[in-house]
C-alpha positions in Angstrom: -0.2 -0.4 -0.1 1.1 3.2 -1.1 1.5 6.4 1.6 1.9 10.0 0.6 5.4 9.7 1.4 6.1 7.0 -1.4 4.5 9.5 -4.4 6.4 12.8 -5.6 5.2 15.8 -4.3 4.4 17.8 -7.3 2.2 15.1 -8.9 0.6 14.4 -5.7 -0.3 18.0 -5.3 -1.6 18.3 -8.7 -4.1 15.2 -7.9 -5.0 16.0 -4.7 -5.7 19.7 -6.1 -8.1 18.2 -8.5 -10.4 16.5 -6.0 -9.9 19.6 -3.5 -11.3 21.9 -6.4 -15.0 21.1 -5.6 -14.5 21.4 -1.8 -12.6 24.4 -1.3 -14.2 28.0 -2.1 -11.5 30.5 -3.2 -12.5 33.9 -1.7 -13.2 36.9 -3.8 -10.0 38.9 -2.7 -7.5 35.8 -3.5 -7.5 37.0 -7.2 -5.9 40.2 -6.3 -4.2 39.0 -2.9 -0.3 38.4 -3.0 0.8 35.4 -1.2 3.8 36.8 0.7 6.0 39.8 0.8 8.6 38.5 -1.3 6.3 38.5 -4.4 5.0 41.1 -6.8 2.2 40.1 -8.3 -0.5 38.0 -7.2 -0.6 34.1 -8.4 -1.8 33.7 -12.0 -3.0 30.1 -12.2 -6.3 28.9 -12.6 -6.7 26.9 -9.8 -4.2 28.1 -7.5 -6.2 28.1 -4.3 -7.0 24.2 -4.9 -3.1 23.8 -5.4 -2.2 25.6 -2.3 -5.0 23.8 -0.2 -3.6 20.7 -1.4 0.0 21.8 -0.6 -0.6 22.6 3.0 -2.8 19.2 3.7 0.7 17.6 2.5 2.9 19.7 4.6 0.4 19.2 7.5 0.6 15.6 7.5 4.1 15.3 6.8 5.1 17.7 9.6 2.1 18.2 11.6 1.2 19.6 14.1 2.0 22.7 12.4 1.2 26.2 13.1 0.7 29.0 11.0 3.7 30.7 12.1 5.7 27.8 10.7 3.6 27.7 7.5 4.3 31.2 6.7 8.0 30.6 7.3 7.9 27.2 4.9 6.2 29.2 2.3 8.0 32.7 2.4 10.5 33.6 0.2 13.4 35.9 -0.2 13.1 39.6 -0.6 15.8 41.6 -1.7 15.2 45.3 -0.4 13.1 47.6 -2.2 13.6 47.1 -5.7 14.5 44.0 -7.2 17.5 45.8 -9.0 19.7 46.5 -5.3 23.0 44.9 -4.9 21.8 44.3 -1.6 21.7 40.8 0.5 18.9 39.0 0.6 16.4 38.9 3.3 13.7 36.6 4.4 10.2 37.0 4.7 7.1 35.1 5.7 4.2 34.1 3.3 1.1 35.6 3.9 -1.2 34.3 6.8 -4.4 35.4 5.5 -4.2 32.9 2.8 -2.6 29.8 5.0 -5.2 30.7 8.0 -8.0 30.8 5.5 -6.9 27.8 3.5 -7.0 25.8 6.9 -10.3 27.0 8.2 -11.6 25.5 4.6 -9.6 22.4 5.1 -10.9 21.9 8.5 -14.6 22.6 7.6 -14.2 20.0 4.9 -12.6 17.4 7.6 -9.2 16.9 6.4 -7.7 18.8 9.3 -8.2 19.4 13.1 -7.0 21.7 15.5 -5.1 20.7 18.3 -5.1 23.1 21.4 -1.7 24.6 22.0 0.1 22.4 19.4 -0.9 23.6 16.1 -3.3 21.6 13.1 -2.6 18.0 12.6 -4.2 15.9 9.8 -7.3 13.9 10.5 -7.9 10.5 9.3 -10.0 11.2 6.5 -7.1 13.7 5.3 -4.5 11.1 5.4 -6.7 8.1 3.9 -6.9 11.1 1.1 -3.7 11.5 0.7 -2.8 7.9 0.6 -5.2 6.7 -1.7 -4.6 9.4 -4.0 -1.0 8.9 -3.7 -1.3 5.2 -4.8 -3.3 6.3 -8.1 -0.7 8.5 -8.9 2.8 5.3 -8.6 -0.1 3.3 -10.8 0.0 6.1 -13.1 3.7 6.6 -13.1 4.3 3.5 -13.9 7.6 3.3 -13.2 9.1 -0.2 -12.1 11.3 0.9 -9.0 7.7 2.3 -7.6 5.6 -0.9 -8.4 6.0 -2.4 -5.3 4.1 0.1 -3.3 1.1 -0.3 -5.9 
């Protein structure tokens, strides 16, 4: 039986995002909001909200219980001063907490994540099951011989 650790991350996230698209509702402000101070523009992908939700679900399943602050740090980036043409050392910035918090709340309403008091958010059995079954489907679709033992 395959688990989320066995499947390639990018393909697993894309497959889970397809399943989550109907369950996650993109807020009106999401098309105008940047995902962090290190970004110049908002995301251009049509299904960005579902992709980020799938990525957060996977991250919470692998690292959980985890809080918004640690997730902001993980999704953050490097910002170079006030302009991108300066010769100044890069500084680490955090990702947008509003985007992460809203997605976590939506995943919690869907039943994939739960809040553990004083520890952060952790994945539920339903969320783990979604990730593991999708990972099995991804590995089967890859049809790579070195991964067949997991299918």
